[in-house]
C-alpha positions as CSV (number, residue, x, y, z in Angstrom):
1,M,10.9,-9.8,-14.7
2,K,7.5,-10.3,-12.2
3,K,5.4,-12.7,-13.1
4,F,1.9,-12.7,-11.3
5,K,0.7,-16.3,-11.0
6,Q,-0.6,-15.7,-7.3
7,G,-2.9,-14.3,-8.0
8,F,-4.2,-10.6,-7.2
9,S,-3.6,-9.9,-3.6
10,L,-4.3,-6.0,-3.7
11,L,-7.0,-3.8,-3.9
12,I,-8.2,-0.4,-3.7
13,T,-11.4,1.3,-3.7
14,V,-12.4,4.1,-5.1
15,V,-15.1,7.1,-4.2
16,I,-15.7,8.9,-7.8
17,L,-18.4,11.5,-6.8
18,A,-20.2,13.1,-10.3
19,L,-20.5,16.8,-11.1
20,L,-23.1,18.7,-10.4
21,A,-24.5,21.8,-11.2
22,G,-22.3,24.3,-10.0
23,G,-19.7,22.8,-10.8
24,G,-17.2,22.0,-8.9
25,Y,-12.7,21.0,-9.1
26,W,-11.2,17.7,-8.2
27,A,-8.1,16.7,-6.1
28,I,-7.0,13.0,-5.4
29,T,-6.2,12.1,-2.7
30,K,-5.2,9.1,-0.9
31,K,-6.9,8.0,2.6
32,S,-5.2,8.6,5.3
33,G,-7.1,5.8,7.6
34,S,-6.0,5.1,10.4
35,S,-3.8,1.8,12.1
36,L,-7.4,-0.4,13.1
37,I,-6.4,-2.5,15.6
38,S,-8.9,-5.1,16.0
39,S,-9.9,-8.4,17.9
40,S,-8.8,-12.4,16.2
41,D,-8.7,-14.9,18.7
42,G,-8.1,-15.5,22.6
43,N,-4.7,-15.3,22.9
44,W,-3.8,-12.6,20.4
45,L,-4.8,-9.5,18.7
46,T,-4.7,-8.6,14.5
47,Y,-2.8,-5.1,14.1
48,R,-4.2,-3.7,10.4
49,N,-2.7,-0.7,8.4
50,E,-5.0,0.1,5.4
51,E,-3.0,3.0,4.1
52,H,0.1,1.1,3.9
53,G,-1.0,-2.5,2.7
54,F,0.1,-4.6,6.2
55,E,-0.9,-6.8,8.8
56,F,0.5,-8.7,12.0
57,K,-0.4,-10.7,15.0
58,Y,1.2,-9.4,18.9
59,P,-0.2,-11.0,22.1
60,V,-3.7,-10.1,23.3
61,D,-2.0,-8.6,27.1
62,W,0.3,-5.9,25.4
63,K,-1.0,-2.4,24.9
64,T,0.0,0.1,22.2
65,K,1.0,3.8,22.3
66,I,1.3,5.9,18.9
67,S,3.4,8.6,18.7
68,Q,5.1,10.7,15.8
69,K,8.5,10.9,15.7
70,Y,11.6,10.9,13.1
71,G,9.1,12.0,10.6
72,G,6.3,10.0,10.6
73,M,4.5,7.3,13.4
74,E,6.4,5.7,16.4
75,T,3.0,2.9,17.5
76,E,5.3,0.9,20.9
77,F,4.0,-2.4,21.8
78,T,4.3,-3.0,25.8
79,D,3.8,-5.9,28.0
80,K,1.2,-6.1,31.0
81,M,4.9,-5.0,32.5
82,G,5.6,-1.5,30.8
83,K,8.2,-3.5,29.0
84,T,8.9,-2.5,25.3
85,I,9.2,-4.9,23.1
86,L,8.7,-3.9,19.5
87,L,8.8,-0.1,17.1
88,L,6.7,0.0,14.7
89,H,8.0,2.7,12.3
90,L,5.7,4.7,9.3
91,P,8.0,5.5,7.1
92,I,11.4,3.6,7.7
93,P,13.1,6.4,10.1
94,E,15.9,8.0,8.5
95,I,19.1,7.5,10.8
96,G,22.3,6.0,11.0
97,Y,23.6,3.1,12.8
98,E,27.7,4.4,12.7
99,A,27.6,3.6,16.2
100,W,26.5,-0.1,15.5
101,A,27.9,-3.3,13.3
102,L,25.8,-5.5,11.0
103,K,26.1,-9.1,12.6
104,N,23.2,-10.6,10.2
105,E,21.1,-10.0,7.6
106,R,18.4,-12.3,5.9
107,R,15.5,-11.6,3.5
108,I,12.1,-13.2,5.2
109,S,9.4,-14.4,3.0
110,I,5.1,-13.4,3.0
111,P,3.2,-15.7,2.0
112,N,1.0,-15.3,-1.3
113,S,3.9,-11.9,-2.0
114,Q,5.7,-10.6,-4.4
115,K,6.8,-8.5,-1.1
116,Y,9.2,-9.3,1.3
117,L,10.7,-8.3,5.0
118,T,14.2,-7.9,5.7
119,R,15.4,-9.1,9.0
120,F,19.6,-6.9,10.5
121,D,20.6,-8.3,13.6
122,Y,22.8,-5.2,14.5
123,Q,25.8,-4.8,17.3
124,P,27.6,-2.5,19.1
125,S,30.8,-2.3,17.6
126,A,34.9,-2.1,19.0
127,D,34.6,1.4,19.6
128,A,31.4,2.5,21.0
129,D,30.7,3.5,24.2
130,P,30.7,0.4,26.5
131,T,26.4,1.8,27.2
132,F,25.8,0.5,24.1
133,T,23.2,-2.6,23.4
134,G,22.4,-4.0,20.7
135,F,19.4,-3.5,18.5
136,V,17.2,-6.0,15.8
137,L,15.7,-3.7,12.3
138,V,13.1,-5.4,10.5
139,N,12.3,-3.9,6.7
140,W,9.7,-3.6,4.3
141,S,9.0,-1.1,0.2
142,M,12.5,0.3,1.1
143,D,12.6,1.6,-3.1
144,N,9.6,3.3,-1.6
145,W,10.3,5.1,1.4
146,K,6.7,7.2,1.6
147,N,5.2,3.8,1.7
148,S,7.9,1.6,4.1
149,G,7.8,0.0,7.2
150,Q,10.3,-1.2,10.6
151,L,9.8,-3.4,12.5
152,S,12.3,-2.9,15.4
153,V,13.0,-5.0,19.1
154,P,15.7,-2.1,20.6
155,E,18.2,-3.1,23.1
156,V,18.8,-6.3,22.8
157,S,21.4,-7.7,25.3
158,N,21.7,-11.7,24.0
159,E,20.6,-13.7,21.3
160,N,18.7,-14.9,24.3
161,D,16.7,-12.6,24.9
162,Y,13.0,-14.0,24.3
163,R,12.1,-10.8,22.5
164,L,13.0,-12.1,19.9
165,K,11.4,-14.9,19.9
166,L,8.1,-12.8,20.2
167,L,9.9,-10.9,16.5
168,D,10.1,-14.6,14.9
169,E,5.8,-15.2,16.6
170,I,4.9,-12.5,15.0
171,L,6.8,-12.3,11.8
172,A,5.3,-15.3,11.1
173,T,2.1,-14.0,10.8
174,F,2.6,-10.7,9.0
175,R,1.0,-10.2,5.6
176,F,1.0,-7.7,3.3
177,T,-2.9,-6.7,2.1
178,E,-4.8,-4.2,0.6
179,Q,-5.0,-0.8,0.5
180,T,-7.1,2.0,-0.1
181,Y,-7.7,5.1,-2.2
182,E,-9.9,7.4,-3.0
183,A,-11.1,9.8,-5.2
184,K,-12.9,13.2,-4.7
185,I,-14.5,16.5,-6.2
186,F,-15.2,19.5,-3.9
187,P,-16.7,20.7,-3.4
188,T,-20.3,18.9,-3.4
189,G,-21.0,15.6,-5.8
190,Q,-22.7,12.5,-5.9
191,Q,-20.5,9.6,-4.5
192,L,-19.9,6.0,-7.0
193,V,-18.1,3.7,-5.0
194,F,-16.3,0.3,-6.5
195,T,-13.2,-1.7,-5.6
196,V,-11.1,-3.3,-8.0
197,R,-7.3,-5.8,-7.6
198,Y,-4.5,-5.6,-9.4
199,P,-1.5,-7.9,-9.4
200,D,1.1,-7.0,-7.3
201,G,4.2,-5.4,-7.9
202,W,1.7,-3.2,-9.8
203,R,0.7,0.6,-8.8
204,P,-2.0,3.2,-9.3
205,E,-2.2,5.9,-10.0
206,Y,-4.4,9.3,-10.6
207,F,-4.7,11.6,-13.4
208,Y,-7.8,13.7,-14.0
209,Y,-8.4,15.0,-17.5
210,I,-9.8,18.2,-19.2
211,G,-11.2,17.8,-22.7
212,S,-7.2,15.6,-24.2
213,R,-5.5,18.3,-21.7
214,Y,-4.1,16.8,-18.6
215,P,-3.4,20.3,-16.7
216,E,-0.6,19.8,-13.2
217,R,-3.0,22.1,-11.5
218,M,-7.0,23.0,-12.5
219,S,-8.6,26.1,-10.7
220,E,-11.9,25.8,-9.4
221,T,-13.7,27.7,-12.2
222,E,-13.3,24.6,-14.3
223,T,-14.9,21.4,-14.7
224,P,-12.6,17.9,-15.6
225,S,-14.8,15.9,-18.7
226,G,-13.9,12.6,-15.9
227,L,-11.1,11.0,-14.0
228,D,-8.2,7.7,-15.5
229,L,-7.0,4.9,-13.6
230,I,-3.6,4.2,-14.9
231,L,-2.2,0.9,-13.6
232,E,1.2,0.7,-14.0
233,G,3.3,-2.5,-14.0
234,E,5.8,-4.8,-15.0
235,A,5.6,-8.5,-17.4
236,Q,7.6,-10.0,-19.4
237,S,7.5,-7.7,-22.0
238,G,8.6,-5.4,-20.1
239,P,6.6,-1.9,-18.4
240,N,3.1,-1.7,-19.3
241,V,-0.1,-0.1,-18.3
242,I,-3.5,-0.7,-17.7
243,R,-5.8,2.3,-18.9
244,L,-8.7,0.9,-16.5
245,F,-11.0,4.8,-17.6
246,G,-10.3,5.9,-20.1
247,S,-13.5,8.2,-21.0
248,R,-15.6,10.0,-19.5
249,V,-16.4,9.3,-16.2
250,S,-20.8,9.3,-16.8
251,M,-24.1,6.9,-17.0
252,D,-21.8,5.9,-20.2
253,T,-23.1,2.2,-22.0
254,G,-22.6,2.4,-25.0
255,T,-20.1,0.6,-27.1
256,C,-16.4,0.7,-26.4
257,P,-14.2,2.2,-29.8
258,V,-10.4,2.6,-28.4
259,S,-8.0,2.6,-31.8
260,G,-5.4,0.4,-31.0
261,A,-7.1,-1.0,-28.3
262,T,-6.8,-5.7,-27.4
263,R,-9.0,-5.3,-24.5
264,C,-11.6,-2.5,-24.0
265,V,-14.3,-2.7,-21.8
266,V,-17.2,-0.9,-20.7
267,L,-18.2,-0.2,-17.5
268,P,-21.4,1.0,-16.8
269,Q,-21.8,4.4,-14.9
270,L,-17.8,4.1,-14.8
271,G,-16.6,4.7,-17.7
272,R,-14.6,2.5,-20.1
273,A,-11.4,-0.1,-19.3
274,F,-8.7,-1.0,-21.2
275,T,-5.2,-1.6,-22.3
276,L,-3.1,-1.7,-25.4
277,S,-0.4,-3.6,-24.9
278,K,-0.5,-6.2,-27.8
279,D,1.4,-8.4,-24.5
280,V,-0.5,-12.2,-23.3
281,E,0.0,-12.0,-19.9
282,V,-0.6,-7.5,-19.3
283,Q,-4.6,-9.0,-21.3
284,Q,-4.4,-11.6,-18.9
285,I,-3.7,-9.4,-15.8
286,F,-6.9,-7.0,-18.0
287,D,-10.0,-9.5,-18.2
288,Q,-8.6,-10.5,-14.1
289,V,-9.0,-7.0,-13.2
290,V,-11.7,-5.9,-14.8
291,A,-13.5,-9.3,-12.9
292,S,-12.7,-8.3,-9.7
293,I,-14.6,-4.6,-10.2
294,V,-17.1,-4.0,-7.7
295,R,-20.0,-1.6,-7.1
296,K,-20.5,-0.5,-3.4
């Protein structure tokens, strides 16, 4: 079973737009945060992608070029001579490697995270075109293709390729970081923004509701009663849920009467957070989740 001894490694930023006169309708969207490249120190830059929740460092004199390829985004990292050193694909390209043979595979642990990277070293198969060369792939989140990623070193002809040493140095800086989400009301609304941390390995889901109904779609003439932010994950007792906002998104600062709740907290201006779980581990996670909430 998954454990959470290393604390909370993920952060979500939620924007709640309170309904104004004239109504509106809800649309729950994932933030399209573009890749960010920021200065780190004299010799390295930091590539950070908020949408996919990871970062790594690379030499300061490298150049980057972003393009659409294999149904996703490709970022090419080149050195000052214009040689391709590294490729980043989001998500993992769905292509085959029939002309290559897997030479080596190993798992790479990431500090303070239950997630990991998997490195694959390929070489041309015996009957491959003699002009073919090998390559190295480093994948993550392979069980969730939409949020997966891949770093690769193309055209590796031998184990002494200097780019492989650079890859090892870069992977030593790789970290899984924060993920950012937004909830929006259209066409008008007032923003309530907050951040909340949750355990690595758990995931957030959004549900808007009308009364006690959770419609799959809602017309522009309907007004939602509120928004539920659900955290789903696994504890020792199995799959569990923390319902972070299980009441109307309003200015409610009253009591927290939720039948069967083992933890229930009123969050001024944000609603109520509660869990029905009797699992002590989940209750501890709940307390940490609530304590991590910060209004912006």
